[in-house]
N, C-alpha and C positions, 0 to 999 in steps of 0.2 A: 504494500500500500504506500501511496505517496506520503511523505512526511508533512505535507501541507494539504489539507482537505477543506471542503466547504459544503454547506447545506443551505438551501434557500427555502424559506416558508413564505407563502403568499398569505399574509395575515388578513387581507380583505376577503379572500375566498376560504380561508381556513384549510388550505391544502399545500402540499409541497409544490414548488415551482419547477416543473420539468421542462427540459428543452432550452434552458437559458444558456447563452454563450458565456463562457468563463475564460479569462486569460490571466495567467500568472507571469509576472515579470520580476526581475531583480535589478536593483540599482548598482551600477558599476561605473566608477569614474564619472559620475554626474549624469549618466544616461540610463535609460531603462532597456533591459535586454530580455527577450522572451525566454521563459523557462518551459512553459507548456500551455496548452489551451484545449478546450473541448466544450461539451455541453453537460448540463445537469441531467441525471437520469430521471426516471418516472417518480422517484422518491425525493427529487430535488437535490441529489448529492452528486459531487464529483470527487472521486477518490484517486484520480490518475493524473494529477497535474504535473507531477515530477517523479522521477525514478527514486526508489529507496536508495539511501546511501549518498545522495548528491547534495543534501542540504548543507549550506555554508552560512556562517554568521554574516548577516547583511540586512538591508531594508528591502522588503518585498512589497509588491502591490498586486492585488487581485481586482480585476475589472469585470463587471457584470453587464451584459447587453440587455438592459431592462427595456429598452425601446423595442427590440425584436420580440421579446416575450409578450409585452402588452399589445403590440400590433397583431401578433398571432391570435390573441384573445379578443381582438376587436375593441380594445379599450384605449383610452388616452392615459398618459401618465406625465407627471411633471419632470421626472428625472430620466433622461434617455440612457444614462449610464451611471453606475455606482462604482466608485473606486475606493478601495480600502488599503491603506498603507500600514505596515506593521514591521516591527523589528524582531529578528531572530538572533538570539544570543547563544542559546544552548542547543546544539545540534543533536543532542540525545533525546530531545523532547519531540512530541508530535504537536503540530499547530493546526487547530481546527478553527476556521473563521466562518461562522454562520452569518447569514443575512436574513433579517426579518423585513419583508417587503410589502408595500402597498402602493397604489398608483401615485399617492401624494406624500409619501414618507418612507423612511427606512431606518433601521438601527442594526447594530452589530455588537459583538462581544467576543471575547476569547473563549471558545468552547473547549470541550474535553474529548 
């Protein structure tokens, strides 16, 4: 399993948000470099953003294509994209970054 994972819950619908485009990047020398990308599964999860054993201490960013998700649902949303930056210090830990999403708001936290 990827050392960085995510899970999206659509709090307006009360369901997992499947099919959301997710992109993981790492900050290197002032720029962002792609680590991995994909879509959330039917349970709203992506467990394959990077290969096991490749995590390094750095600042990472997960971007979610919320515009594509809401367009597919036929809904409007205020945030076309959500980006979450976080710092990895201990590479022996797993980093789970959930997103609670609605058309006009979102929140996140460090999961387990």
